[in-house]
N, C-alpha and C positions, 0 to 999 in steps of 0.2 A: 372048955376053953375054946374060943372062935378063932379060926384062921382063914386067910383067904385061899381059895382054890388055886392051883398051880397055872391053870389057864389064862387068868386074866393078870397075873403078876407082872408081865412085860408092860402092861398098859396102865398100872397105877399112877404112873408120873405123867400120863397124857393129860392135856387140858380138857377139862369137863368130864373126865372119867369119873364113875361113882360106882361103888360096889353093889348098890341096890338101885337101879336106874328107875324102878317102878316108884321110888319115893317121891314125893313132892318136895320141890325146893325148900318149902317153907319148914320141912321136916328135917332135911339134911342139909349139907353143903351144897356148894355150886360145882364142886369138882376141880378147883383151881389150887387149893393149898399145896398138895404135893407137887403140882408142876411148877409153882412159884418157888418153892423149896429147892427143887432140882436145878432150876435155872440159876438162882442165886449161888448155890454151893459150887456148881460147875463154873460160873463166871469167876469164882476165886481158885480155881484149880483144883477143887475137891470132887468127891463122888457122893452120890446118895443111892441107896438101895433098899430092898426089902427082901427077906427070907421068911418062908411060911412053911411050917410043918404041922400036919394034922394031929390033933392032941396036945400039941405045945403052944400053938398061937403063932403070930406074925411078929416080926421084928423089923422095924424100920431103923435104918442107921445112916449116919452122916459120916464122911471121912474127909478131914481137911488137913492140908499141909501145915505144919506148924511154922510160925513166924521165925525169921532167923533172929529177931530181936527178944522174942518172948520165951519164957520158961516153959517146960513140959507141964501140961494139966493132967496127964495120966501117969507120969513117972516113966513112961517107956522110952526106950531109945530109938525107935523106928523112924522118927521124923514127923510122925502123924499123930494128930488127936482125934480120937474115935469117941 
């Protein structure tokens, strides 16, 4: 299983950051996807992050505050949808 090394983890949400900068843009993305996700999530009062562990892989997560009018999607009572 592949995972991201610890050193670049703080940069994965930077605009135009790519895990393999040597790849041509035609072969990979532009490096904007995660930056857009983080901006949209934070604009709504949420958080986005990544955790990576060698041998287990990387987990990208989004944490949003539950609407006062909506029901829980997770069944948890902590006020957040993960």
